[in-house]
C-alpha positions as CSV (number, residue, x, y, z in Angstrom):
1,M,13.8,44.8,28.1
2,K,12.5,48.2,28.9
3,K,9.5,46.5,30.7
4,I,11.9,44.3,32.7
5,E,14.0,47.3,33.8
6,R,10.8,49.1,34.9
7,Y,9.5,46.2,37.1
8,K,13.0,45.7,38.5
9,Q,12.8,49.3,39.7
10,F,9.4,48.7,41.2
11,V,10.7,45.7,43.3
12,N,13.9,47.6,44.3
13,L,11.9,50.6,45.5
14,D,9.4,48.2,47.3
15,P,10.5,44.7,47.7
16,E,7.2,43.9,49.5
17,D,5.2,44.9,46.5
18,L,3.4,41.5,45.4
19,D,2.0,42.7,42.1
20,A,5.5,44.0,41.1
21,W,7.0,40.7,41.6
22,L,4.2,39.0,39.7
23,N,4.5,41.4,36.9
24,L,8.3,41.0,36.7
25,G,7.8,37.1,36.5
26,D,5.2,37.6,33.8
27,V,7.7,39.7,31.8
28,Y,10.6,37.3,32.3
29,F,8.2,34.4,31.2
30,E,7.2,36.4,28.0
31,E,11.0,36.8,27.2
32,N,11.4,32.9,27.7
33,D,13.8,33.6,30.7
34,Y,12.2,30.8,32.8
35,A,15.0,31.0,35.5
36,N,14.4,34.6,36.3
37,A,10.8,34.2,36.0
38,L,10.8,31.3,38.6
39,N,12.9,33.4,41.0
40,S,10.3,36.3,40.7
41,Y,7.2,34.1,41.4
42,K,8.9,32.5,44.3
43,K,9.4,36.0,45.6
44,A,5.8,36.6,45.1
45,L,5.0,33.4,46.8
46,E,7.0,34.4,49.9
47,L,4.8,37.5,50.2
48,D,1.6,35.5,49.6
49,P,2.1,31.7,50.3
50,Y,-1.7,30.9,49.9
51,S,-2.1,31.9,46.4
52,S,-2.8,28.8,44.3
53,E,-2.3,30.8,41.0
54,T,1.3,31.9,42.1
55,I,2.0,28.2,43.2
56,N,0.9,27.2,39.8
57,N,3.1,29.8,38.1
58,V,6.2,28.5,40.2
59,A,5.4,24.9,39.2
60,L,5.0,26.0,35.5
61,M,8.5,27.5,35.7
62,Y,9.9,24.5,37.2
63,S,8.3,22.4,34.3
64,Y,9.7,24.9,31.7
65,N,13.2,24.5,33.3
66,G,12.9,20.6,32.9
67,D,12.5,19.8,36.6
68,N,9.1,18.0,36.5
69,K,9.5,16.4,39.8
70,K,9.7,19.9,41.5
71,A,6.8,21.0,39.3
72,I,4.6,18.4,40.3
73,E,5.4,19.0,44.1
74,Y,4.2,22.5,43.7
75,Y,1.3,21.8,41.5
76,K,0.0,19.5,44.2
77,K,0.4,22.3,46.7
78,A,-1.8,24.4,44.5
79,L,-4.3,21.6,44.2
80,K,-4.7,21.5,48.0
81,L,-5.7,25.2,47.9
82,S,-7.9,24.8,44.7
83,P,-8.9,21.2,44.4
84,D,-11.5,21.9,41.6
85,D,-8.9,23.8,39.3
86,A,-9.0,21.7,36.0
87,I,-5.8,23.7,34.9
88,V,-3.8,22.5,37.8
89,L,-5.0,19.0,37.3
90,Y,-4.1,19.2,33.6
91,N,-0.6,20.5,34.5
92,I,0.1,17.7,36.7
93,G,-0.9,15.2,34.1
94,Y,1.4,17.0,31.6
95,S,4.3,16.9,34.1
96,Y,3.8,13.2,34.7
97,E,3.7,12.6,30.9
98,E,7.0,14.4,30.6
99,E,8.3,12.0,33.1
100,E,7.0,9.2,31.0
101,K,4.4,8.1,33.9
102,V,1.7,7.8,31.5
103,D,-0.9,5.9,33.9
104,E,-0.6,8.8,36.3
105,A,-0.7,11.4,33.5
106,I,-4.0,9.9,32.2
107,D,-5.4,9.7,35.8
108,Y,-4.9,13.5,36.0
109,Y,-6.1,14.4,32.6
110,K,-9.2,12.4,33.5
111,K,-9.7,14.3,36.7
112,A,-9.2,17.6,34.9
113,L,-12.2,16.5,32.5
114,E,-14.3,15.6,35.5
115,I,-14.1,19.3,36.5
116,D,-14.2,20.6,32.9
117,P,-15.7,18.0,30.4
118,T,-14.9,20.4,27.5
119,Y,-11.3,20.4,28.2
120,I,-9.9,19.6,24.7
121,D,-6.4,19.6,25.5
122,A,-6.8,16.9,28.1
123,L,-8.7,14.7,25.6
124,N,-6.1,15.4,22.9
125,N,-3.2,14.3,25.3
126,I,-5.0,11.3,26.4
127,A,-5.6,10.2,22.9
128,L,-1.9,10.8,21.9
129,I,-0.8,8.5,24.9
130,Y,-3.1,5.9,23.7
131,K,-2.0,6.4,20.0
132,E,1.8,6.0,21.2
133,N,0.8,2.8,23.0
134,E,-1.0,1.5,19.9
135,E,-4.3,1.4,21.7
136,Y,-6.0,2.9,18.7
137,D,-9.7,2.4,19.7
138,D,-9.3,4.4,22.9
139,A,-7.3,7.0,21.0
140,I,-10.0,7.4,18.6
141,K,-12.6,7.6,21.1
142,N,-10.9,10.6,22.7
143,F,-10.0,12.4,19.5
144,E,-13.7,12.0,18.5
145,A,-14.9,13.4,21.9
146,A,-12.7,16.4,21.4
147,L,-14.3,16.9,17.9
148,K,-17.8,16.7,19.4
149,I,-16.8,19.6,21.5
150,D,-15.2,21.5,18.6
151,P,-15.9,20.0,15.1
152,D,-13.7,22.8,13.5
153,N,-10.5,22.1,15.5
154,V,-7.9,21.6,12.8
155,F,-5.3,20.6,15.2
156,I,-7.4,17.6,16.4
157,L,-8.3,16.6,12.8
158,Q,-4.7,16.3,11.9
159,N,-3.9,14.3,15.0
160,L,-6.7,11.9,14.1
161,A,-5.5,11.8,10.5
162,Q,-1.9,11.0,11.8
163,L,-3.5,8.2,13.9
164,Y,-5.0,6.6,10.8
165,Y,-1.7,6.9,9.1
166,D,-0.2,4.8,11.8
167,M,-3.1,2.3,11.2
168,E,-2.5,2.4,7.6
169,D,-6.2,3.3,7.0
170,Y,-5.5,5.7,4.0
171,E,-9.2,6.3,3.2
172,K,-9.8,7.8,6.7
173,L,-6.4,9.5,6.7
174,I,-7.2,11.3,3.6
175,Y,-10.8,12.1,4.7
176,Y,-9.6,13.8,7.8
177,Y,-6.8,15.8,6.1
178,R,-9.4,17.0,3.5
179,L,-11.8,18.0,6.5
180,A,-8.8,20.0,7.8
181,L,-8.3,21.6,4.5
182,E,-11.9,22.7,4.3
183,L,-11.3,24.5,7.3
184,K,-7.9,25.8,6.5
185,P,-7.5,25.7,2.8
186,E,-4.3,27.8,2.7
187,S,-2.3,25.6,5.0
188,A,0.9,24.7,3.1
189,N,1.6,22.3,5.9
190,I,-1.6,20.2,5.6
191,W,-1.3,20.2,1.7
192,N,2.4,19.0,2.1
193,K,1.2,16.3,4.5
194,L,-1.5,15.2,2.2
195,G,1.0,15.1,-0.6
196,N,3.1,12.9,1.5
197,V,0.1,10.6,2.0
198,Y,-0.5,10.1,-1.8
199,Y,3.3,9.6,-2.4
200,D,3.4,6.8,0.1
201,M,0.3,5.4,-1.7
202,N,2.2,5.6,-5.0
203,N,-0.5,8.0,-6.2
204,F,1.9,10.5,-7.8
205,E,-0.5,12.5,-9.9
206,E,-2.3,13.4,-6.7
207,S,0.7,14.0,-4.6
208,I,2.0,16.4,-7.5
209,K,-1.3,18.4,-7.1
210,C,-0.9,18.6,-3.3
211,Y,2.6,19.6,-3.4
212,K,1.8,22.3,-5.9
213,K,-0.9,23.6,-3.7
214,A,1.5,23.6,-0.7
215,I,4.0,25.7,-2.9
216,E,1.3,28.0,-3.9
217,F,0.9,29.1,-0.2
218,D,4.5,28.6,1.0
219,A,7.3,28.2,-1.6
220,Y,10.1,28.1,1.0
221,V,9.8,24.4,2.2
222,I,12.6,22.3,1.0
223,E,10.6,18.9,1.8
224,T,7.8,20.1,-0.5
225,W,9.9,20.8,-3.5
226,N,11.8,17.5,-3.0
227,G,8.5,15.6,-2.6
228,L,7.5,17.2,-5.9
229,G,10.7,16.3,-7.5
230,L,10.5,12.6,-6.4
231,S,6.8,12.4,-7.7
232,Y,7.9,13.6,-10.9
233,T,10.8,11.1,-11.0
234,F,8.4,8.2,-10.3
235,I,6.3,9.0,-13.2
236,E,9.5,9.6,-15.3
237,K,9.1,13.3,-15.9
238,F,12.8,13.8,-15.2
239,E,13.0,17.4,-16.7
240,K,10.4,18.5,-14.2
241,S,11.9,16.8,-11.3
242,I,15.1,18.4,-11.8
243,E,13.4,21.8,-11.9
244,S,11.8,20.9,-8.6
245,Y,15.1,19.7,-6.9
246,K,16.8,22.8,-8.2
247,E,14.1,25.1,-6.4
248,A,15.0,23.1,-3.3
249,L,18.6,23.7,-3.7
250,R,18.1,27.4,-3.8
251,L,16.7,27.1,-0.3
252,D,19.6,24.8,0.9
253,P,22.7,24.7,-1.5
254,N,24.3,22.2,0.9
255,D,21.7,19.3,0.9
256,D,23.6,16.4,-0.4
257,A,20.4,14.3,-1.0
258,L,19.2,16.8,-3.3
259,Y,22.4,16.6,-5.5
260,E,22.1,13.0,-5.5
261,N,18.4,13.1,-6.7
262,I,19.4,15.5,-9.5
263,G,22.3,13.2,-10.4
264,F,19.7,10.4,-10.7
265,S,17.3,12.3,-13.1
266,Y,20.2,13.4,-15.3
267,N,21.4,9.9,-15.5
268,K,18.0,8.7,-16.5
269,L,18.0,11.4,-19.3
270,G,21.3,10.1,-20.5
271,M,23.0,13.3,-19.6
272,Y,26.0,11.6,-18.0
273,D,28.3,14.4,-17.6
274,K,25.7,16.6,-15.7
275,S,24.8,13.6,-13.6
276,I,28.5,13.0,-12.7
277,K,28.8,16.7,-11.8
278,Y,25.8,16.4,-9.4
279,Y,26.8,13.1,-7.9
280,K,30.3,14.4,-7.3
281,K,28.8,17.4,-5.4
282,S,26.7,15.2,-3.2
283,I,29.8,13.0,-2.5
284,E,31.7,16.3,-1.6
285,L,29.2,17.1,0.9
286,N,28.7,13.7,2.2
287,P,31.7,11.4,1.4
288,D,30.9,8.6,3.8
289,Y,27.5,7.8,2.0
290,S,28.1,4.5,0.1
291,S,24.9,4.9,-2.1
292,G,26.3,8.2,-3.6
293,W,29.6,6.4,-4.7
294,K,27.6,3.5,-6.1
295,S,25.3,5.8,-8.0
296,L,28.4,7.6,-9.4
297,G,29.8,4.2,-10.2
298,S,26.7,3.4,-12.2
299,V,26.9,6.6,-14.4
300,Y,30.4,5.8,-15.1
301,Q,29.4,2.3,-16.1
302,N,26.7,3.7,-18.4
303,K,29.5,5.7,-20.0
304,E,31.6,2.8,-20.3
305,D,34.3,4.6,-18.3
306,Y,35.1,1.3,-16.5
307,D,38.2,2.5,-14.6
308,N,36.3,5.2,-12.8
309,A,33.3,2.8,-12.2
310,I,35.5,0.4,-10.5
311,K,37.1,3.0,-8.2
312,C,33.6,4.3,-7.3
313,Y,32.2,0.8,-6.5
314,E,35.3,0.0,-4.5
315,K,34.8,3.1,-2.4
316,A,31.2,2.3,-1.9
317,L,32.4,-1.1,-0.7
318,D,34.8,0.2,1.6
319,I,32.0,2.0,3.3
320,T,29.3,-0.8,3.1
321,P,31.1,-4.1,2.3
322,N,27.8,-6.0,2.3
323,D,26.3,-4.1,-0.6
324,F,25.6,-6.9,-3.1
325,E,24.7,-4.5,-6.0
326,S,28.1,-2.9,-5.9
327,W,29.6,-6.3,-5.9
328,K,27.4,-7.4,-8.8
329,N,28.2,-4.4,-10.9
330,L,31.9,-4.9,-10.3
331,G,31.4,-8.5,-11.4
332,M,29.8,-7.4,-14.6
333,I,32.5,-4.9,-15.4
334,Y,35.2,-7.6,-14.9
335,K,33.3,-10.0,-17.0
336,L,33.1,-7.4,-19.8
337,R,36.8,-7.1,-19.4
338,N,37.3,-10.9,-19.7
339,D,38.7,-11.1,-16.1
340,Y,36.7,-13.9,-15.4
341,Q,38.5,-14.9,-12.0
342,K,37.8,-11.4,-10.5
343,A,34.3,-11.5,-12.0
344,E,33.5,-14.8,-10.2
345,E,34.9,-13.5,-6.9
346,C,32.5,-10.5,-7.2
347,F,29.6,-12.6,-8.2
348,K,30.1,-14.9,-5.2
349,E,30.3,-11.9,-2.8
350,A,27.1,-10.6,-4.3
351,S,25.3,-13.8,-3.9
352,K,26.5,-14.2,-0.4
353,W,25.3,-10.7,0.7
354,K,22.0,-10.9,-1.2
355,L,21.1,-14.2,0.5
356,K,21.8,-12.5,3.8
357,V,19.8,-9.4,3.0
358,T,16.8,-11.4,1.7
């Protein structure tokens, strides 16, 4: 703020001081005050209307303020003064992309590349547009062109890996994440992403290794602890899954899904009272989530506390009337109680909704 006040004094002392207005605009920009930065750059532009750099700054501020149409108007003014400016061409492409005019965006990105064939950001953005449109061959071509310029660009390697995730090509997906990790071995984020890949592949031993590496470098990411807990759950190491979920809860004590996950693991261990405690906490945080009520009902059912189980299943069905599992479980309880009429009604509902789901 001291810098802003100093440059404000300069422009107040001499409103015709071009550099003071530019400096003031730069400081506002650094402070993320884009509205005042825009005003300052426009004052500078009044003093020097033929500076393509200042016009570009004005356009950039319009872009940061979300007015891409105005940004494009000013970028094109800058382009008339500097037709070979790759940055301006790139910025026009970016604004068109923000306006979801992808053909125009690609056109300007390509023009930027004609001026500067090493413009990696332009290649990356073209590739991302093709990826979004599922034109994977063109996306790969542009990502690989960027990697030829900078083979050690971790950002591009991750984007290429994500493309292969969309294509469900797990071999190449893992290959590119591994390449990224060779360059950035202490990246918790990449280790976590690789862990998610192995988790999706049901390779839980490898997902556990990756999540542990991620935690080694950053132990404050809930998703990593939860992924580790889920991986342990799938290999039926429920004590370790509970430990992992509880570490996640230290980071966010109000995450209902974590309480539900802990409840599930305690249920699998036959520790029904603890399971009930955690399921109840999950429901307290998210009372309109039918799965929580159904899961709590299943614990009561395991305990043979059928009155409470019925209440939970009925609550789940109030929220999701087409849940065939809740109907089926209710039917089983009524059958155990020799209430065959109610059991038959529930089984019919279960059968009806199961057919619709499948």
